[in-house]
C-alpha positions as CSV (number, residue, x, y, z in Angstrom):
1,X,4.3,-10.4,14.2
2,X,5.0,-14.1,14.4
3,X,4.2,-17.2,12.5
4,X,2.2,-20.0,14.2
5,X,4.2,-22.5,12.1
6,X,7.5,-21.2,13.6
7,X,6.2,-21.6,17.2
8,X,7.2,-24.5,19.4
9,X,4.6,-26.8,20.8
10,X,2.4,-24.9,23.2
11,X,3.3,-25.9,26.7
12,X,0.0,-25.0,28.4
13,X,-2.2,-27.4,26.4
14,X,-2.8,-31.1,26.9
15,X,-2.8,-33.8,24.1
16,X,-6.4,-32.9,23.3
17,X,-5.7,-29.2,23.0
18,X,-7.3,-28.2,26.3
19,X,-5.7,-25.6,28.5
20,X,-3.5,-27.2,31.2
21,X,-1.1,-26.1,33.9
22,X,2.5,-27.2,33.2
23,X,3.8,-29.9,35.6
24,X,7.0,-28.4,37.0
25,X,7.6,-31.3,39.4
26,X,10.5,-32.8,37.5
27,X,12.3,-29.4,36.9
28,X,15.2,-28.4,39.0
29,X,14.9,-25.5,41.4
30,X,17.2,-22.7,40.4
31,X,17.6,-19.1,41.3
32,X,15.2,-17.0,39.1
33,X,15.0,-13.2,38.7
34,X,13.0,-11.0,36.4
35,X,12.8,-7.2,35.8
36,X,9.9,-5.6,34.1
37,X,9.1,-1.9,33.3
38,X,6.2,0.3,32.4
39,X,5.5,4.0,31.8
40,X,2.6,6.2,32.7
41,X,2.4,9.1,30.4
42,X,0.7,12.2,31.8
43,X,0.2,15.9,31.3
44,X,2.7,18.5,32.6
45,X,0.1,19.5,35.2
46,X,-0.1,15.9,36.5
47,X,3.7,15.6,36.6
48,X,3.9,18.8,38.6
49,X,1.2,17.6,41.0
50,X,3.2,14.3,41.5
51,X,6.5,16.1,42.0
52,X,4.9,18.6,44.4
53,X,3.0,16.0,46.4
54,X,-0.3,17.8,45.4
55,X,-2.4,14.8,44.2
56,X,-5.8,14.5,45.9
57,X,-5.4,10.9,47.0
58,X,-1.9,11.2,48.5
59,X,1.5,10.0,47.3
60,X,1.1,8.1,44.0
61,X,4.7,6.9,43.8
62,X,4.9,5.2,47.2
63,X,1.3,3.8,46.9
64,X,2.2,2.4,43.5
65,X,5.4,0.8,44.9
66,X,3.5,-0.9,47.6
67,X,0.6,-2.0,45.3
68,X,3.2,-3.5,42.9
69,X,4.9,-5.5,45.6
70,X,1.5,-6.8,46.8
71,X,0.5,-7.7,43.3
72,X,3.7,-9.7,42.7
73,X,2.8,-11.9,45.6
74,X,-0.7,-12.5,44.3
75,X,0.0,-13.2,40.6
76,X,-1.1,-16.8,40.7
77,X,-4.6,-15.6,41.9
78,X,-4.9,-13.3,38.8
79,X,-3.4,-15.3,36.0
80,X,-5.0,-18.8,35.7
81,X,-2.0,-21.0,34.7
82,X,0.7,-19.3,36.9
83,X,2.2,-21.4,39.6
84,X,2.1,-20.1,43.2
85,X,5.7,-19.1,44.0
86,X,7.4,-18.3,47.3
87,X,9.1,-15.0,46.4
88,X,12.4,-14.2,48.0
89,X,12.3,-10.6,46.8
90,X,9.9,-8.2,45.2
91,X,10.5,-4.5,44.8
92,X,9.1,-1.7,42.6
93,X,11.0,1.5,41.9
94,X,9.5,4.7,40.4
95,X,11.0,7.8,39.0
96,X,9.1,11.0,38.0
97,X,10.2,12.1,34.5
98,X,9.1,15.1,32.4
99,X,6.7,12.9,30.6
100,X,5.3,11.0,33.6
101,X,6.2,8.1,35.8
102,X,8.7,5.3,34.9
103,X,8.2,2.1,36.9
104,X,10.4,-0.9,37.3
105,X,9.7,-4.1,39.2
106,X,12.3,-6.7,40.2
107,X,11.2,-10.1,41.5
108,X,13.3,-13.1,42.6
109,X,12.8,-16.6,43.9
110,X,14.4,-20.0,44.0
111,X,11.9,-22.3,42.2
112,X,11.1,-24.7,39.4
113,X,9.6,-21.9,37.2
114,X,10.4,-18.3,36.5
115,X,9.1,-15.0,37.9
116,X,8.5,-13.1,34.7
117,X,4.7,-12.9,35.2
118,X,5.2,-11.7,38.8
119,X,7.4,-8.9,37.6
120,X,5.0,-8.0,34.8
121,X,2.0,-8.1,37.2
122,X,3.8,-5.9,39.7
123,X,4.7,-3.2,37.2
124,X,1.2,-3.3,35.7
125,X,-0.6,-2.9,39.0
126,X,1.9,-0.2,40.0
127,X,1.0,1.7,36.7
128,X,-2.7,1.2,37.3
129,X,-2.2,2.6,40.8
130,X,-0.5,5.7,39.5
131,X,-3.4,6.2,37.2
132,X,-5.9,5.8,40.0
133,X,-4.0,8.2,42.3
134,X,-3.7,10.9,39.6
135,X,-6.9,10.6,37.6
136,X,-8.5,13.6,39.3
137,X,-5.7,15.7,37.8
138,X,-5.4,14.0,34.4
139,X,-7.9,11.4,33.0
140,X,-6.0,11.3,29.6
141,X,-3.0,9.4,31.1
142,X,-1.7,6.5,29.1
143,X,-0.1,3.3,30.5
144,X,2.5,2.1,27.9
145,X,5.5,0.0,27.3
146,X,4.8,-2.7,29.9
147,X,7.6,-5.2,29.1
148,X,10.0,-7.7,30.4
149,X,13.5,-6.2,30.6
150,X,15.4,-9.2,31.7
151,X,15.2,-12.6,33.3
152,X,17.7,-15.1,34.6
153,X,17.6,-18.8,35.5
154,X,15.8,-21.8,34.1
155,X,16.1,-24.1,31.2
156,X,15.4,-21.4,28.5
157,X,18.4,-19.4,29.8
158,X,18.8,-15.7,30.3
159,X,17.1,-12.9,28.5
160,X,18.1,-9.2,28.3
161,X,16.2,-6.7,26.2
162,X,18.4,-4.9,23.8
163,X,19.0,-1.2,24.7
164,X,17.5,-0.1,21.4
């Protein structure tokens, strides 16, 4: 885990310790990009249904892609302290694997704050959509490994998750 003593000052609290939105007004606009991923683990029967386009509600992959893109654009409405951003790009890709569906969201903007939350929101909603579209076949699906893979731009610099 982590130590609270090792953490930097919390950026989303004011001098009295109350939750506060960060003022990004003095920050420089830069190109920002983030990629997040998630996995939806499902039974072999559900994987076969997705591959064979035999799910009762229609195509879960394309529906999840669209839901993720829409979610990226609405992140500030869902997460209280996120800034509203004009996204320049949002996309979700999906691949059907033997264990289920792998999702990846990529989001870009030119702004004073990053798009990590938009990418994470996109991939999370895409995973929830896969679950919704396939639950008639497999209610035991598991959404797992929702994580930031990389981000570029901003004062804190670039981040890339190690391959391991």
